Backbone as ProteinMPNN parsed JSONL, in Angstrom:
{"seq_chain_A": "MSTITIIGSGNMARGIAARAVAAGRPVEILNRDEAKAAALAAELGANTTSGKLGQSPSGGIVVMALPFDAAREVVSTYGDALAGKTIIDITNPVNFETFDSLVVAPGSSAAEEIAALTPANVVKAFNTTFAATLVAGEIGGQTLDAFLAGDNAEATAAVASLVSDGGMRPIAAGPLKRSRELEGFQFLIMTLQANPAFETFNWNTGLKITV", "coords_chain_A": {"N_chain_A": [[7.457, -21.578, 9.919], [6.9, -17.971, 9.142], [3.01, -17.2, 8.284], [2.079, -16.49, 5.098], [-0.431, -13.99, 4.093], [-2.616, -13.209, 1.388], [-4.052, -10.68, -0.096], [-6.699, -11.151, -2.204], [-7.723, -12.781, -5.384], [-7.141, -13.109, -7.887], [-5.643, -13.66, -11.177], [-2.175, -12.993, -10.906], [-2.438, -12.792, -7.651], [-2.852, -15.456, -7.68], [-0.224, -16.467, -9.274], [1.914, -15.668, -7.264], [1.06, -16.188, -4.809], [1.605, -19.154, -5.557], [4.763, -19.086, -5.446], [5.014, -18.424, -2.2], [3.658, -21.01, -1.773], [5.826, -22.995, -2.629], [8.03, -21.964, -1.46], [7.795, -22.9, 0.944], [5.792, -21.733, 2.523], [3.367, -21.507, 5.234], [-0.374, -20.133, 3.533], [-2.683, -17.842, 3.553], [-5.286, -17.137, 1.639], [-7.484, -14.082, 1.018], [-10.433, -12.703, 0.195], [-12.9, -10.529, -1.547], [-15.032, -11.767, -2.4], [-15.631, -14.674, -0.957], [-16.06, -17.25, -1.874], [-14.414, -17.794, -4.355], [-11.996, -16.935, -3.027], [-11.578, -19.684, -1.456], [-11.568, -21.299, -3.514], [-9.224, -21.062, -4.73], [-7.662, -21.345, -3.224], [-8.253, -24.232, -2.629], [-7.028, -24.932, -4.98], [-4.526, -24.411, -4.989], [-3.796, -26.187, -2.327], [-1.874, -27.623, -0.493], [-0.482, -26.198, 2.697], [-2.378, -24.316, 2.942], [-4.837, -21.949, 3.599], [-8.184, -19.832, 3.622], [-10.354, -17.199, 3.366], [-12.432, -14.369, 4.502], [-12.579, -11.123, 3.18], [-11.877, -8.511, 5.409], [-12.105, -9.777, 7.63], [-9.115, -10.373, 9.634], [-5.728, -10.111, 8.749], [-3.82, -13.104, 9.221], [-1.195, -13.615, 8.595], [2.052, -12.155, 8.588], [3.629, -11.261, 6.671], [1.59, -9.251, 4.155], [0.301, -9.645, 1.402], [-1.106, -7.558, -1.03], [-2.621, -7.996, -3.646], [-4.063, -6.591, -5.944], [-5.261, -4.366, -7.945], [-4.411, -1.235, -7.974], [-6.032, 1.648, -6.972], [-8.03, -0.473, -5.374], [-5.978, -1.626, -3.966], [-5.501, 1.008, -2.148], [-7.895, 1.258, -1.037], [-8.078, -0.701, 0.964], [-5.951, -1.197, 2.115], [-6.639, 1.535, 3.858], [-9.203, 0.599, 5.192], [-8.119, -1.464, 6.96], [-6.495, 0.064, 8.255], [-5.291, 0.81, 11.848], [-4.874, -2.049, 12.41], [-3.091, -3.659, 10.283], [-0.801, -2.229, 11.868], [2.853, -2.91, 12.81], [2.81, -5.515, 10.739], [4.308, -6.191, 7.598], [3.937, -5.039, 4.702], [3.479, -6.089, 1.314], [3.192, -4.417, -1.969], [2.299, -4.472, -4.627], [1.398, -3.271, -6.954], [1.022, -1.149, -10.332], [0.543, 1.575, -10.971], [-0.829, 2.038, -13.4], [-2.839, 4.218, -16.194], [-5.381, 3.04, -16.984], [-7.746, 3.682, -18.745], [-6.167, 5.117, -21.106], [-3.747, 3.661, -21.102], [-1.561, 5.223, -21.288], [-0.053, 6.573, -19.371], [1.045, 6.9, -16.083], [-1.229, 7.205, -13.05], [-0.296, 8.494, -10.579], [1.639, 10.985, -9.346], [4.109, 12.981, -10.619], [7.233, 12.433, -9.373], [6.243, 10.907, -6.976], [4.815, 7.973, -6.174], [2.864, 4.727, -6.559], [3.433, 3.193, -4.226], [4.172, 4.712, -2.41], [2.054, 6.022, -1.91], [0.3, 4.265, -1.063], [2.106, 3.569, 1.086], [1.57, 5.926, 3.028], [-1.289, 5.616, 3.7], [-1.211, 3.798, 6.1], [-0.162, 2.336, 9.002], [1.667, -0.249, 8.831], [5.026, -1.358, 7.289], [5.89, -1.075, 4.237], [6.996, -2.493, 1.442], [7.732, -2.471, -1.786], [7.158, -5.097, -4.078], [7.372, -7.787, -6.719], [6.033, -6.02, -8.509], [7.655, -6.134, -10.691], [7.403, -8.479, -12.099], [5.032, -11.183, -14.024], [2.26, -12.345, -14.332], [2.052, -15.293, -15.11], [4.622, -15.952, -14.948], [5.237, -16.224, -12.74], [3.77, -18.208, -11.441], [5.126, -20.08, -13.271], [7.58, -20.151, -12.033], [10.164, -19.884, -13.417], [11.305, -18.757, -16.391], [12.123, -19.565, -19.691], [13.806, -21.274, -18.739], [15.428, -19.849, -17.355], [15.887, -18.31, -13.903], [13.453, -16.068, -12.341], [13.884, -12.337, -11.438], [13.301, -10.555, -8.68], [12.54, -7.284, -7.885], [13.163, -5.231, -5.17], [11.567, -2.725, -2.892], [11.996, -0.577, -0.287], [11.859, 1.011, 2.583], [12.245, -0.099, 5.7], [14.831, -1.972, 6.929], [14.57, -4.318, 7.836], [11.929, -5.373, 7.294], [12.279, -5.492, 4.202], [13.904, -7.286, 4.221], [12.755, -9.914, 4.814], [10.97, -9.86, 2.924], [12.531, -10.512, 1.12], [13.82, -12.684, 1.349], [11.595, -14.484, 1.502], [10.859, -14.394, -1.581], [13.642, -15.453, -2.444], [13.346, -18.118, -1.397], [11.077, -19.099, -2.457], [12.596, -19.593, -4.913], [13.261, -17.533, -6.517], [15.251, -14.757, -7.434], [16.072, -11.958, -5.17], [16.057, -8.883, -5.701], [17.434, -5.868, -3.984], [16.798, -2.624, -4.357], [16.816, -0.22, -3.221], [15.721, 2.721, -1.272], [12.394, 3.045, -0.431], [11.289, 5.305, -2.258], [12.518, 4.184, -4.566], [10.499, 3.081, -5.703], [9.323, 4.395, -7.784], [10.787, 4.507, -9.904], [11.193, 1.637, -10.547], [8.12, 1.101, -10.794], [7.571, 3.285, -13.422], [9.527, 1.418, -15.083], [8.474, -0.581, -15.406], [5.929, 0.011, -16.632], [6.794, 0.864, -19.04], [7.19, -1.354, -19.953], [4.78, -3.091, -19.535], [3.744, -1.459, -21.896], [4.913, -1.976, -24.22], [4.443, -5.137, -24.205], [1.833, -5.302, -24.741], [2.55, -3.892, -27.415], [1.576, -4.399, -30.899], [3.774, -4.978, -32.71], [5.511, -6.401, -31.112], [4.594, -9.474, -31.348], [5.34, -11.834, -30.135], [5.753, -11.579, -27.116], [3.586, -11.416, -25.636], [2.53, -11.233, -22.732], [4.574, -12.809, -21.137], [7.164, -12.208, -20.718], [10.276, -11.39, -18.955], [11.792, -9.132, -16.841], [15.362, -9.283, -16.398], [18.832, -8.897, -14.599], [21.91, -9.095, -16.353], [24.877, -10.303, -15.654]], "CA_chain_A": [[7.47, -19.989, 8.996], [5.28, -17.225, 8.972], [2.042, -17.292, 7.368], [1.751, -15.304, 4.136], [-1.484, -13.83, 3.809], [-2.363, -12.817, 0.064], [-5.626, -10.372, -0.279], [-6.838, -11.111, -3.753], [-7.574, -14.042, -5.956], [-6.732, -13.093, -9.287], [-3.804, -14.005, -11.393], [-1.158, -12.338, -9.521], [-2.198, -13.472, -6.255], [-2.241, -17.283, -7.718], [1.504, -16.546, -9.068], [2.71, -14.937, -5.664], [0.917, -17.738, -3.661], [2.589, -20.405, -6.12], [5.92, -18.694, -4.963], [4.942, -18.485, -1.397], [3.548, -22.368, -1.294], [7.331, -23.202, -3.584], [8.825, -21.537, -0.339], [7.73, -23.668, 2.189], [5.382, -20.69, 3.509], [1.356, -21.273, 4.875], [-0.461, -19.301, 2.89], [-3.93, -17.582, 3.847], [-6.295, -16.27, 1.009], [-8.609, -13.377, 1.562], [-11.255, -12.363, -0.69], [-14.186, -10.046, -1.089], [-15.849, -13.366, -2.371], [-15.188, -15.921, -0.21], [-15.797, -18.574, -2.841], [-13.135, -17.253, -4.73], [-10.76, -17.392, -2.092], [-11.72, -21.087, -1.075], [-11.253, -22.174, -4.72], [-7.909, -21.102, -5.127], [-6.882, -22.609, -1.983], [-8.27, -25.687, -2.822], [-5.978, -25.24, -6.171], [-2.927, -24.532, -4.031], [-3.599, -27.218, -1.916], [-0.204, -27.707, 0.709], [-0.827, -25.481, 3.655], [-3.406, -23.093, 2.098], [-6.437, -21.617, 4.129], [-8.717, -18.938, 3.098], [-11.264, -16.546, 4.31], [-13.224, -13.311, 3.984], [-11.761, -9.643, 3.612], [-12.327, -7.662, 6.693], [-11.217, -10.799, 9.036], [-7.684, -10.272, 10.325], [-4.921, -11.012, 8.419], [-2.904, -13.971, 9.995], [0.416, -13.323, 8.128], [3.466, -11.551, 9.146], [3.563, -10.022, 5.2], [0.66, -9.487, 3.635], [0.744, -9.083, 0.076], [-1.814, -6.55, -1.73], [-2.702, -8.562, -4.748], [-5.2, -6.037, -6.081], [-5.376, -2.956, -8.362], [-4.117, -0.09, -7.02], [-7.276, 2.058, -6.037], [-8.448, -1.393, -4.56], [-5.176, -1.965, -2.778], [-5.389, 1.695, -1.136], [-9.207, 1.302, 0.062], [-7.822, -2.061, 1.442], [-5.025, -0.234, 3.579], [-7.297, 2.746, 4.487], [-9.847, 0.176, 5.65], [-7.79, -1.953, 7.775], [-6.235, 0.968, 9.333], [-4.329, -0.061, 12.474], [-4.971, -3.485, 12.087], [-2.033, -3.626, 9.743], [0.361, -2.248, 12.703], [3.425, -4.364, 13.054], [3.015, -6.08, 9.518], [4.557, -5.871, 6.349], [3.126, -4.921, 3.036], [3.98, -5.939, 0.004], [2.481, -3.574, -2.939], [2.738, -5.291, -6.037], [0.758, -2.555, -8.024], [1.648, -0.917, -11.454], [-0.591, 2.725, -11.6], [-1.098, 2.949, -15.042], [-4.185, 5.025, -16.498], [-5.785, 1.898, -18.05], [-8.178, 4.385, -19.946], [-5.484, 5.805, -22.169], [-2.842, 3.221, -21.545], [-0.254, 5.953, -21.929], [0.275, 7.274, -18.352], [0.727, 6.603, -14.901], [-1.923, 8.105, -12.235], [0.13, 9.004, -9.701], [1.894, 12.577, -9.172], [5.284, 13.024, -10.753], [8.187, 12.537, -7.854], [5.735, 9.844, -6.283], [4.75, 6.379, -6.442], [1.723, 3.811, -5.55], [3.901, 2.497, -3.285], [4.869, 5.68, -1.431], [1.01, 6.951, -1.517], [-0.045, 3.341, 0.067], [2.528, 3.969, 3.051], [0.929, 7.078, 3.237], [-2.096, 5.593, 4.389], [-0.963, 2.511, 6.849], [1.099, 1.947, 9.959], [2.975, -1.002, 8.152], [5.974, -1.41, 6.652], [5.369, -1.13, 2.668], [7.806, -3.023, 0.688], [7.372, -2.967, -3.261], [7.935, -6.365, -5.024], [6.761, -8.143, -7.664], [5.39, -5.527, -9.892], [7.853, -6.459, -12.501], [7.022, -10.203, -12.498], [4.117, -10.926, -14.533], [1.795, -13.827, -13.249], [2.009, -16.708, -15.405], [5.988, -16.476, -14.686], [5.257, -16.561, -11.341], [3.323, -19.557, -11.447], [5.83, -21.474, -14.068], [8.641, -20.005, -11.096], [10.99, -19.36, -14.487], [11.433, -18.031, -17.695], [12.964, -19.977, -20.284], [15.031, -21.835, -18.135], [15.729, -18.502, -16.388], [15.65, -17.787, -12.46], [13.001, -14.952, -12.556], [14.453, -11.967, -10.817], [12.335, -9.715, -8.301], [13.06, -5.764, -7.509], [12.426, -4.924, -4.277], [12.172, -0.852, -2.587], [11.274, -0.541, 0.887], [12.399, 2.181, 3.687], [12.664, -0.686, 6.548], [15.411, -3.391, 6.414], [13.826, -6.034, 8.331], [10.751, -5.731, 6.208], [12.481, -5.964, 2.815], [15.166, -8.541, 4.154], [11.693, -10.909, 5.118], [10.421, -9.887, 1.543], [13.63, -11.061, 0.0], [13.675, -14.166, 2.045], [10.226, -14.891, 0.35], [11.135, -14.697, -2.791], [14.53, -16.549, -2.404], [12.953, -19.256, -0.939], [10.337, -19.595, -3.639], [13.377, -20.052, -6.349], [13.752, -16.222, -7.09], [16.216, -14.147, -6.999], [16.04, -11.082, -4.632], [17.481, -7.224, -5.975], [17.005, -4.598, -3.536], [16.625, -1.45, -5.22], [16.863, 0.742, -2.462], [14.41, 2.889, -0.139], [10.707, 2.93, -1.084], [11.281, 5.957, -3.308], [12.958, 3.675, -5.951], [9.19, 2.227, -6.369], [8.925, 5.039, -8.681], [11.822, 3.973, -11.564], [10.515, 0.131, -10.665], [6.795, 1.555, -11.436], [7.863, 3.408, -14.463], [10.113, 0.758, -16.262], [7.199, -1.408, -15.561], [4.656, 0.752, -17.7], [7.419, 0.66, -20.193], [7.108, -3.463, -20.256], [3.514, -3.702, -20.499], [3.177, -0.879, -23.437], [5.458, -3.329, -25.299], [3.573, -6.467, -24.342], [0.131, -4.436, -25.666], [2.249, -3.43, -28.743], [1.352, -5.614, -32.144], [4.747, -4.982, -33.25], [6.35, -7.745, -30.716], [4.061, -10.209, -31.315], [5.663, -13.208, -29.319], [5.966, -11.199, -26.221], [2.283, -12.328, -24.976], [2.551, -10.859, -21.208], [5.301, -13.266, -20.664], [8.416, -11.826, -20.935], [10.4, -11.221, -17.747], [12.802, -8.171, -16.494], [16.181, -9.871, -15.489], [19.744, -8.245, -14.77], [22.625, -10.354, -16.534], [26.194, -10.235, -15.315]], "C_chain_A": [[6.161, -19.144, 8.951], [4.56, -17.003, 8.047], [1.951, -15.767, 6.51], [0.268, -14.814, 3.761], [-1.676, -12.672, 2.455], [-3.828, -12.085, 0.032], [-5.579, -10.111, -1.949], [-6.623, -12.774, -4.155], [-7.269, -14.059, -7.679], [-5.483, -13.556, -10.055], [-2.33, -13.937, -10.93], [-1.015, -13.097, -8.202], [-1.857, -14.973, -6.439], [-0.971, -17.231, -7.68], [1.982, -16.699, -7.843], [2.606, -16.204, -4.917], [1.73, -19.173, -4.033], [4.09, -20.5, -5.776], [6.093, -19.278, -3.775], [4.783, -20.129, -0.979], [5.284, -23.089, -1.323], [8.363, -23.208, -2.5], [8.558, -22.126, 1.067], [6.6, -22.995, 3.125], [3.804, -21.544, 3.857], [1.441, -19.946, 4.348], [-1.706, -19.056, 3.067], [-4.342, -16.493, 2.616], [-7.367, -15.335, 1.228], [-9.091, -12.646, 0.524], [-12.558, -11.69, -0.257], [-15.144, -11.409, -1.025], [-15.142, -14.273, -1.839], [-14.909, -17.25, -0.69], [-14.516, -18.553, -3.421], [-11.935, -17.755, -4.069], [-10.586, -18.855, -1.919], [-11.043, -21.755, -2.243], [-9.568, -21.876, -5.284], [-6.96, -21.254, -3.902], [-6.893, -23.533, -2.313], [-7.427, -25.868, -4.084], [-4.313, -25.56, -5.916], [-2.791, -25.89, -3.361], [-2.476, -26.76, -0.787], [-0.952, -27.254, 1.666], [-1.477, -24.079, 3.614], [-4.798, -22.829, 2.879], [-6.914, -20.232, 3.036], [-9.802, -18.459, 3.927], [-11.817, -15.341, 3.41], [-12.44, -12.085, 4.266], [-12.788, -9.41, 4.307], [-11.759, -8.445, 7.43], [-9.574, -10.347, 9.042], [-6.839, -10.866, 10.05], [-3.775, -12.052, 9.847], [-1.464, -13.68, 9.594], [0.961, -12.219, 8.482], [3.638, -10.472, 8.118], [2.353, -10.476, 4.924], [0.562, -9.197, 2.402], [-1.16, -8.354, -0.817], [-2.108, -6.998, -3.241], [-4.154, -7.935, -5.62], [-4.497, -4.883, -6.952], [-4.722, -2.04, -7.432], [-5.014, 0.936, -6.572], [-7.663, 0.924, -4.933], [-7.574, -1.354, -3.025], [-5.153, -0.429, -1.767], [-6.771, 1.638, 0.25], [-8.902, 0.261, 0.877], [-7.121, -1.273, 2.668], [-5.784, 0.366, 4.697], [-8.304, 1.965, 5.371], [-9.626, -0.812, 7.279], [-7.244, -1.536, 8.822], [-5.104, 0.406, 10.574], [-3.994, -1.682, 12.597], [-3.8, -4.22, 11.437], [-0.737, -3.232, 10.418], [1.336, -3.559, 12.748], [3.686, -5.117, 11.809], [3.931, -5.966, 8.421], [3.872, -6.104, 5.151], [3.578, -5.39, 1.787], [2.966, -5.304, -1.425], [3.293, -3.882, -4.077], [2.248, -4.338, -7.275], [1.606, -1.699, -9.092], [0.277, 0.616, -11.772], [-0.763, 2.838, -12.812], [-2.469, 3.257, -15.25], [-4.658, 3.816, -17.454], [-7.017, 2.386, -19.153], [-7.399, 4.81, -21.187], [-4.071, 4.812, -22.387], [-1.223, 4.005, -22.092], [0.618, 6.833, -20.974], [0.539, 6.543, -17.152], [0.253, 7.633, -13.562], [-1.21, 8.752, -11.163], [0.837, 10.235, -10.313], [3.167, 12.168, -9.6], [6.407, 13.094, -9.259], [7.238, 11.575, -6.607], [5.412, 8.759, -6.555], [3.449, 5.693, -5.763], [2.381, 3.533, -4.234], [3.607, 3.161, -2.122], [3.46, 6.212, -1.055], [0.558, 5.566, -0.415], [0.578, 3.356, 1.458], [2.321, 4.824, 3.725], [-0.257, 6.696, 4.554], [-2.229, 4.62, 6.047], [0.246, 2.55, 7.728], [2.19, 0.992, 9.713], [3.78, -0.485, 7.497], [5.95, -2.059, 5.352], [6.664, -1.474, 2.201], [7.144, -3.415, -0.688], [7.867, -3.994, -4.023], [7.148, -7.128, -5.723], [5.952, -7.533, -8.461], [6.212, -5.372, -11.216], [8.384, -7.66, -12.974], [5.547, -10.089, -13.232], [3.797, -12.527, -14.048], [1.888, -14.927, -13.713], [3.636, -16.958, -15.756], [6.015, -16.874, -13.726], [5.121, -18.023, -10.957], [4.362, -20.585, -11.785], [7.325, -21.273, -12.361], [10.251, -19.687, -12.165], [10.259, -18.916, -15.849], [12.25, -18.221, -18.695], [14.102, -20.456, -19.976], [15.98, -20.824, -17.312], [14.962, -18.465, -14.923], [14.98, -16.191, -12.919], [14.084, -13.668, -11.278], [13.395, -10.968, -10.192], [13.111, -8.334, -7.459], [12.188, -5.599, -6.204], [12.71, -3.631, -3.703], [11.65, -0.925, -1.407], [12.286, 0.409, 1.821], [12.713, 1.184, 4.814], [13.523, -2.249, 6.502], [14.857, -4.498, 6.78], [12.57, -6.171, 7.642], [10.994, -6.274, 5.05], [13.455, -7.097, 2.967], [13.961, -9.653, 4.24], [11.158, -10.924, 4.23], [11.286, -10.52, 0.606], [13.657, -12.295, 0.421], [13.003, -15.198, 1.717], [10.436, -15.313, -0.565], [12.305, -15.593, -3.09], [14.395, -18.139, -2.273], [11.973, -19.995, -1.956], [11.036, -19.71, -4.874], [13.375, -18.741, -7.094], [14.669, -15.912, -6.669], [15.986, -12.218, -6.718], [16.752, -9.953, -5.042], [16.676, -6.218, -5.07], [17.533, -3.63, -4.16], [17.013, -0.049, -4.54], [15.579, 1.052, -1.538], [13.223, 2.82, -1.307], [10.509, 3.893, -2.141], [11.613, 5.44, -4.794], [11.646, 2.899, -6.759], [9.044, 2.826, -7.816], [9.369, 4.625, -10.362], [10.631, 2.882, -11.773], [8.909, 0.488, -11.259], [6.786, 2.135, -12.641], [8.662, 2.727, -15.61], [8.957, -0.201, -16.309], [5.945, -1.266, -16.727], [5.106, 0.335, -18.739], [7.056, -0.636, -21.146], [5.998, -3.479, -20.573], [3.364, -2.902, -21.727], [3.95, -1.961, -24.531], [4.943, -4.411, -25.343], [2.109, -6.111, -24.843], [1.186, -4.189, -26.98], [2.301, -4.588, -29.689], [2.586, -5.975, -32.915], [5.486, -6.359, -32.531], [4.936, -8.282, -30.064], [3.991, -11.388, -30.384], [6.277, -13.21, -27.631], [4.679, -12.256, -25.527], [2.32, -12.107, -23.579], [3.729, -12.005, -20.784], [6.672, -13.454, -20.649], [9.114, -11.597, -19.266], [11.781, -10.299, -17.59], [13.985, -9.036, -15.349], [17.357, -8.977, -15.882], [20.732, -10.01, -15.264], [23.977, -9.938, -16.061], [27.47, -11.144, -16.454]], "O_chain_A": [[4.97, -19.418, 8.805], [5.027, -16.638, 6.968], [1.833, -14.598, 6.877], [-0.206, -15.538, 2.885], [-1.106, -11.582, 2.416], [-4.802, -12.832, 0.128], [-4.905, -9.372, -2.667], [-5.893, -13.641, -3.674], [-7.229, -15.036, -8.426], [-4.417, -13.788, -9.485], [-1.571, -14.87, -10.666], [-0.069, -13.738, -7.744], [-1.036, -15.633, -5.802], [-0.316, -17.631, -6.718], [2.424, -17.758, -7.397], [3.467, -16.99, -4.523], [2.261, -19.986, -3.276], [4.692, -21.574, -5.762], [6.839, -20.248, -3.641], [5.504, -20.613, -0.107], [5.847, -23.568, -0.339], [9.291, -24.012, -2.417], [9.112, -21.775, 2.109], [6.382, -23.445, 4.25], [3.174, -22.106, 2.96], [2.297, -19.063, 4.391], [-2.34, -20.069, 2.771], [-3.916, -15.34, 2.553], [-8.357, -15.879, 1.718], [-8.31, -11.938, -0.111], [-13.206, -11.921, 0.764], [-15.746, -11.923, -0.082], [-14.051, -14.632, -2.281], [-14.083, -18.088, -0.326], [-13.598, -19.255, -2.996], [-11.145, -18.644, -4.389], [-9.487, -19.326, -2.213], [-10.148, -22.59, -2.107], [-8.967, -22.515, -6.147], [-5.731, -21.257, -3.831], [-5.822, -24.118, -2.471], [-7.077, -27.03, -4.293], [-3.432, -26.33, -6.301], [-1.893, -26.67, -3.679], [-2.357, -25.612, -0.359], [-2.095, -27.703, 1.736], [-1.117, -23.032, 4.151], [-5.764, -23.567, 2.684], [-6.306, -19.776, 2.068], [-10.193, -19.031, 4.945], [-11.766, -15.222, 2.186], [-11.77, -11.924, 5.286], [-13.974, -9.723, 4.204], [-10.792, -7.992, 8.042], [-9.126, -9.947, 7.968], [-6.634, -11.965, 10.567], [-3.26, -11.71, 10.912], [-0.63, -13.522, 10.485], [0.239, -11.245, 8.696], [3.757, -9.266, 8.332], [1.914, -11.593, 5.199], [0.864, -8.009, 2.289], [-2.154, -9.065, -0.966], [-1.742, -6.179, -4.083], [-5.118, -8.651, -5.889], [-3.347, -4.514, -6.714], [-4.583, -2.227, -6.223], [-4.692, 1.223, -5.419], [-7.65, 1.233, -3.742], [-7.897, -1.208, -1.846], [-4.797, -0.617, -0.603], [-6.81, 1.8, 1.47], [-9.689, 0.279, 1.824], [-7.566, -0.888, 3.749], [-5.774, 0.073, 5.893], [-8.445, 2.52, 6.461], [-10.378, -0.92, 8.248], [-7.222, -2.068, 9.932], [-4.175, -0.337, 10.257], [-2.926, -2.238, 12.854], [-3.463, -5.305, 11.912], [0.331, -3.617, 9.944], [0.997, -4.743, 12.736], [4.865, -5.449, 11.692], [4.59, -5.01, 8.832], [3.363, -7.14, 4.723], [4.307, -4.547, 1.265], [1.979, -5.969, -1.739], [4.465, -3.661, -4.382], [2.622, -4.569, -8.425], [2.796, -1.508, -8.84], [-0.631, 0.582, -12.602], [-0.851, 3.972, -13.283], [-3.314, 2.66, -14.583], [-4.261, 3.743, -18.616], [-7.273, 1.739, -20.169], [-7.992, 4.849, -22.266], [-3.36, 4.93, -23.385], [-0.29, 3.648, -22.81], [1.566, 7.547, -21.299], [0.197, 5.363, -17.223], [0.951, 8.535, -13.099], [-1.745, 9.814, -10.843], [0.721, 10.536, -11.501], [3.571, 11.098, -9.144], [6.198, 13.817, -8.285], [7.595, 11.603, -5.429], [5.947, 8.457, -7.621], [3.041, 6.018, -4.648], [1.741, 3.689, -3.194], [3.057, 2.706, -1.119], [3.409, 6.842, 0.001], [0.478, 5.735, 0.802], [0.028, 3.234, 2.552], [2.675, 4.847, 4.904], [-0.294, 7.103, 5.716], [-3.118, 4.762, 6.887], [1.398, 2.743, 7.34], [3.337, 1.143, 10.134], [3.628, 0.643, 7.029], [5.977, -3.282, 5.214], [7.561, -0.713, 2.562], [6.313, -4.309, -0.845], [8.934, -3.862, -4.622], [5.999, -7.172, -5.285], [5.155, -8.176, -9.144], [5.899, -4.857, -12.289], [9.279, -7.936, -13.773], [4.9, -9.052, -13.087], [4.505, -13.447, -13.639], [1.835, -15.838, -12.887], [4.014, -17.822, -16.548], [6.701, -17.867, -13.484], [5.918, -18.786, -10.412], [4.612, -21.591, -11.121], [7.822, -22.265, -11.829], [11.291, -19.312, -11.623], [9.079, -18.795, -16.179], [13.126, -17.378, -18.891], [15.172, -20.282, -20.559], [17.055, -21.084, -16.772], [13.743, -18.562, -14.784], [15.589, -15.339, -13.566], [14.855, -14.13, -10.437], [12.585, -10.486, -10.984], [14.019, -8.414, -6.632], [10.971, -5.75, -6.101], [13.855, -3.198, -3.833], [10.551, -1.478, -1.449], [13.498, 0.391, 1.61], [13.825, 1.54, 5.205], [13.047, -3.332, 6.163], [14.693, -5.508, 6.095], [12.21, -7.331, 7.44], [10.36, -7.24, 4.626], [13.799, -7.784, 2.005], [14.299, -10.581, 3.505], [10.52, -11.971, 4.125], [10.935, -10.986, -0.478], [13.444, -13.11, -0.477], [13.353, -16.373, 1.607], [10.325, -16.525, -0.75], [12.123, -16.486, -3.918], [15.033, -19.054, -2.794], [12.035, -21.194, -2.23], [10.387, -19.901, -5.902], [13.487, -18.811, -8.318], [15.176, -16.444, -5.681], [15.808, -11.384, -7.606], [17.964, -9.9, -4.829], [15.538, -5.82, -5.321], [18.701, -3.693, -4.543], [17.407, 0.96, -5.125], [14.725, 0.261, -1.139], [13.207, 2.626, -2.522], [9.681, 3.594, -3.002], [11.231, 5.935, -5.855], [11.636, 2.356, -7.863], [8.757, 2.161, -8.811], [8.757, 4.498, -11.423], [9.66, 2.906, -12.53], [8.65, -0.028, -12.347], [5.909, 1.61, -13.327], [8.639, 3.136, -16.771], [8.558, -0.554, -17.418], [5.315, -2.091, -17.389], [4.453, -0.38, -19.499], [6.797, -0.847, -22.33], [5.743, -3.801, -21.733], [2.88, -3.496, -22.69], [3.43, -2.565, -25.469], [4.847, -4.919, -26.461], [1.409, -6.983, -25.359], [0.47, -4.325, -27.972], [2.929, -5.612, -29.418], [2.635, -6.971, -33.637], [5.963, -7.25, -33.233], [4.337, -7.957, -29.039], [2.954, -11.869, -29.928], [6.883, -14.092, -27.023], [4.771, -13.402, -25.087], [2.042, -13.18, -23.043], [3.691, -12.001, -19.553], [7.277, -14.524, -20.585], [8.288, -11.664, -18.356], [12.8, -10.685, -18.163], [13.82, -9.344, -14.169], [17.352, -8.355, -16.944], [20.575, -11.188, -14.945], [24.035, -8.718, -16.214], [28.671, -11.109, -16.187]]}, "name": "protein", "num_of_chains": 1, "seq": "MSTITIIGSGNMARGIAARAVAAGRPVEILNRDEAKAAALAAELGANTTSGKLGQSPSGGIVVMALPFDAAREVVSTYGDALAGKTIIDITNPVNFETFDSLVVAPGSSAAEEIAALTPANVVKAFNTTFAATLVAGEIGGQTLDAFLAGDNAEATAAVASLVSDGGMRPIAAGPLKRSRELEGFQFLIMTLQANPAFETFNWNTGLKITV"}
């Protein structure tokens, strides 16, 4: 199985890494603070290694488990070193100062802006799932849905395989421009999580399509 490189060591990195481990994939954790990367790798166990941000990612799939601005900086810094790889963009470009808008221009998305900075194939995924639900692998006894958007069919299929092998249901929403709707919808969900009127939400809900 191809290694999954995860850049970052926060809650979303932990959650996505947990699904990758469940999928039986080797996992590599890279972080500016190498000690934090090593700690997360030790917590995950299995076939998990760690290293320092800046070293060449060993994975064919590289997950940017970072905020939007940091993800843009990292892909720009790596440049052509990411050529031929698949990048998973998980970001939600929320204006966290106001929590009332997105910071990308209308008619664009965080995923499209990141794609413009790298020769890699960018796939939007995991932006509609919260960290705690990813660690658990389910919510309320139901399988998690992961919505994907990407322009490269092979890259999107590779991410869908990771999602499926990790015990989730992949839903391919369309080309990368569908990230605009995925980011906008998750922004709405995030505002509901933060709304005291919905006191039972607690950042542990899930977006799911039922039939």
